[in-house]
C-alpha positions as CSV (number, residue, x, y, z in Angstrom):
1,M,75.3,-64.6,-6.1
2,Y,75.9,-67.4,-8.6
3,I,77.4,-67.2,-12.1
4,A,77.0,-70.0,-14.6
5,Q,80.1,-71.1,-16.5
6,E,80.7,-73.6,-19.3
7,T,83.8,-75.8,-19.1
8,L,85.1,-78.1,-21.8
9,T,85.9,-81.6,-20.7
10,G,88.5,-83.9,-22.2
11,S,85.9,-85.3,-24.6
12,G,85.1,-81.9,-25.9
13,K,81.8,-81.8,-24.3
14,A,80.8,-78.8,-22.4
15,T,79.6,-79.2,-18.8
16,A,78.0,-76.5,-16.7
17,R,79.2,-75.5,-13.3
18,T,78.4,-72.7,-11.0
19,K,80.7,-70.6,-8.8
20,S,79.5,-68.8,-5.7
21,I,80.6,-65.2,-5.4
22,K,80.0,-63.5,-2.1
23,P,79.4,-59.8,-2.3
24,P,81.6,-57.5,-0.3
25,S,80.5,-57.0,3.3
26,G,80.0,-53.3,2.7
27,V,77.5,-54.0,-0.1
28,V,75.6,-56.3,2.3
29,R,75.4,-53.5,4.9
30,I,74.2,-51.0,2.3
31,L,71.5,-53.3,1.0
32,T,70.4,-54.1,4.6
33,L,70.1,-50.4,5.4
34,L,68.1,-49.7,2.2
35,F,65.7,-52.5,3.2
36,L,65.3,-51.3,6.8
37,L,65.0,-47.6,6.0
38,P,61.3,-47.7,5.2
39,V,60.7,-49.6,8.4
40,F,62.5,-47.0,10.4
41,L,60.6,-44.2,8.7
42,L,57.3,-45.8,9.5
43,T,58.0,-46.7,13.1
44,G,59.6,-43.3,13.8
45,C,56.5,-41.3,13.1
46,G,53.8,-40.2,15.5
47,N,53.9,-40.1,19.3
48,G,56.9,-42.4,19.4
49,N,59.1,-39.5,18.6
50,G,58.0,-37.5,21.7
51,L,58.6,-33.8,22.0
52,K,61.9,-32.0,21.5
53,V,62.0,-28.2,21.0
54,G,64.8,-25.7,21.2
55,F,67.9,-28.0,21.2
56,E,69.0,-27.2,17.6
57,Y,72.3,-25.4,17.1
58,G,71.9,-21.9,16.0
59,F,71.5,-18.3,16.9
60,S,69.0,-17.7,19.7
61,P,66.8,-14.6,19.4
62,N,66.9,-14.3,23.2
63,P,69.9,-14.1,25.6
64,I,68.6,-17.0,27.5
65,A,68.1,-20.2,25.5
66,C,65.1,-22.4,26.4
67,A,64.3,-26.0,25.4
68,V,61.7,-28.6,26.2
69,K,61.7,-32.4,26.0
70,S,59.3,-35.2,26.7
71,E,59.0,-38.9,25.7
72,K,55.3,-38.3,24.8
73,T,53.1,-35.7,23.1
74,E,49.7,-36.3,24.6
75,F,48.9,-35.5,28.2
76,D,46.1,-35.3,30.7
77,I,45.3,-31.6,31.1
78,D,46.1,-31.8,34.8
79,D,49.5,-33.5,34.3
80,V,51.4,-31.8,31.5
81,T,54.8,-32.6,33.0
82,L,57.9,-31.9,30.9
83,D,61.6,-31.5,31.2
84,F,62.6,-27.8,30.8
85,Y,66.2,-26.8,29.9
86,Y,67.4,-23.2,30.1
87,G,70.5,-21.1,30.4
88,S,72.8,-18.7,28.6
89,P,75.6,-19.4,26.0
90,E,77.3,-16.3,27.4
91,S,77.4,-14.7,30.8
92,A,76.8,-11.1,29.9
93,W,73.6,-9.5,31.1
94,G,72.2,-6.4,32.8
95,I,71.8,-2.8,31.8
96,G,74.0,0.2,32.4
97,D,71.6,2.4,34.2
98,G,72.4,3.0,37.9
99,N,68.7,3.4,38.6
100,Y,68.0,-0.3,38.2
101,E,69.3,-2.9,40.5
102,L,69.2,-6.5,39.2
103,V,67.3,-8.5,41.8
104,C,66.9,-12.0,40.2
105,F,66.0,-14.0,37.2
106,A,62.3,-14.9,37.6
107,V,60.9,-18.0,35.9
108,Y,57.3,-18.3,34.9
109,F,54.8,-20.2,32.8
110,C,52.5,-18.2,30.6
111,N,50.3,-18.4,27.5
112,S,51.8,-16.5,24.6
113,K,48.9,-14.1,24.5
114,Y,50.3,-12.4,27.6
115,L,53.8,-11.9,26.3
116,S,53.0,-8.4,25.0
117,T,51.5,-7.2,28.3
118,I,54.9,-6.7,29.8
119,E,56.8,-3.7,28.3
120,Y,60.6,-3.4,28.6
121,L,61.4,-1.9,32.0
122,T,58.4,0.4,31.8
123,T,55.7,-1.7,33.6
124,V,56.2,-1.1,37.3
125,I,55.1,-4.1,39.5
126,D,54.7,-4.1,43.2
127,D,55.4,-7.9,43.4
128,Y,57.1,-9.6,40.5
129,R,55.8,-13.0,41.8
130,I,52.3,-11.9,41.0
131,I,51.8,-10.8,37.4
132,Y,48.5,-11.3,35.6
133,G,48.7,-14.2,33.1
134,Y,52.0,-15.4,34.5
135,F,52.5,-18.3,36.8
136,F,55.5,-17.9,39.0
137,V,57.8,-20.9,39.3
138,K,61.0,-19.8,41.0
139,E,63.6,-17.0,41.2
140,I,67.4,-17.4,40.6
141,S,69.8,-15.0,42.2
142,P,72.4,-13.2,40.0
143,E,75.2,-15.0,41.9
144,E,73.6,-18.5,41.3
145,Y,72.9,-17.7,37.7
146,A,76.6,-16.7,37.2
147,S,78.0,-19.8,38.9
148,G,78.1,-21.9,35.7
149,D,75.2,-24.1,36.6
150,Y,73.1,-22.3,33.9
151,D,75.7,-22.3,31.1
152,V,74.8,-23.6,27.6
153,E,77.2,-25.1,25.1
154,N,76.1,-24.2,21.5
155,K,78.4,-25.8,19.0
156,M,78.0,-26.3,15.3
157,F,76.7,-29.8,14.1
158,S,75.5,-30.7,17.6
159,D,72.5,-30.1,19.8
160,K,72.7,-27.4,22.5
161,K,74.0,-28.8,25.8
162,F,72.4,-27.4,28.9
163,N,73.9,-27.6,32.3
164,H,70.6,-27.1,34.0
165,Y,67.2,-28.7,33.6
166,E,64.2,-29.4,35.8
167,T,61.0,-31.4,35.5
168,L,57.9,-29.1,35.9
169,T,54.2,-29.5,35.6
170,V,52.5,-26.8,33.4
171,P,49.5,-25.2,35.1
172,K,46.4,-25.9,33.0
173,E,45.5,-22.2,33.3
174,A,48.4,-21.6,30.9
175,L,46.5,-23.7,28.3
176,E,43.4,-21.6,28.5
177,L,42.5,-21.5,24.8
178,S,41.5,-24.5,22.6
179,K,44.9,-24.2,20.8
180,G,47.8,-21.9,20.8
181,Y,51.2,-21.5,22.5
182,F,52.5,-21.6,26.0
183,G,56.0,-21.6,27.3
184,L,58.5,-21.2,30.1
185,T,59.7,-17.6,30.2
186,I,62.6,-16.2,32.1
187,M,62.7,-12.5,32.9
188,E,65.4,-10.3,34.4
189,T,63.9,-8.5,37.4
190,Y,65.1,-5.1,38.5
191,Y,64.3,-2.9,41.4
192,S,63.7,0.7,40.2
193,Q,64.9,3.3,42.6
194,K,63.0,6.2,41.0
195,D,59.7,4.2,40.6
196,D,60.0,2.4,44.0
197,G,58.9,-0.9,42.4
198,Y,60.0,-3.8,40.2
199,C,60.5,-3.8,36.4
200,V,61.0,-6.8,34.3
201,T,62.2,-7.7,30.8
202,H,61.9,-10.9,28.8
203,K,65.1,-12.7,28.3
204,G,64.0,-16.2,27.2
205,F,60.8,-17.9,26.1
206,G,60.6,-21.6,25.2
207,A,57.4,-22.0,23.2
208,V,55.4,-25.1,22.7
209,R,52.3,-25.5,20.6
210,Y,49.3,-27.1,22.2
211,E,45.9,-28.3,21.1
212,K,43.1,-29.7,23.2
213,I,41.8,-32.8,21.5
214,T,39.3,-33.6,24.2
215,D,38.1,-32.0,27.4
216,R,40.8,-33.8,29.3
217,T,43.6,-34.4,26.7
218,V,46.0,-31.9,25.2
219,R,48.5,-32.6,22.4
220,L,51.8,-30.8,22.3
221,S,54.0,-30.2,19.2
222,K,57.0,-28.1,18.0
223,P,56.0,-24.6,16.8
224,E,56.3,-24.0,13.1
225,T,56.7,-20.3,13.5
226,T,58.5,-17.8,15.7
227,V,55.5,-15.5,15.9
228,F,53.4,-16.8,18.8
229,S,50.0,-15.3,18.2
230,D,46.7,-16.8,19.5
231,P,44.6,-18.5,18.3
232,V,46.4,-20.5,15.6
């Protein structure tokens, strides 16, 4: 920055001189940020952001928190491979009925249209690994789940921190509609003495919105609702 000044010489004539004034370094940083902000906004949009769902701090409607992350949002239908995070902010679970024995936490993929087909501990199943509309991934014993490996830290002003994550490929059968929601769901699985069969109850569902943009390509995005109805 330059400021013009007039100075009187000995002869009484005014001569002009300039003085260079450097702005404070803080001002330079602010001006630089203001200049670069539109660039960041433009380059941060689109597929470059990737996919990130379920990490925000806040109350989870389910006892088991689920989150999903990927560096991209468009996938070949046969290779929808994502990082899935899940666990509990607190260790309490189970029901107080002696008829039910907690067997495991069962992990599945499913399209959201099938979520309502399982009723709380009333649908008796011969084999919890085979449920129509659900694609079995794994089971976790109560002892393993309580070991701390599946704990979640949920603190204000920061993302949830999961102790556990795994990279999984979503079966294309879970994306059966042209658009809708799918997710990783975790269910408590009990053996019912009186029914001589298994009963399950939903404890976590990490939903992702999908849309098939070609016969071979699917685009994923963060759901804008907590009501996962199909189609959307």
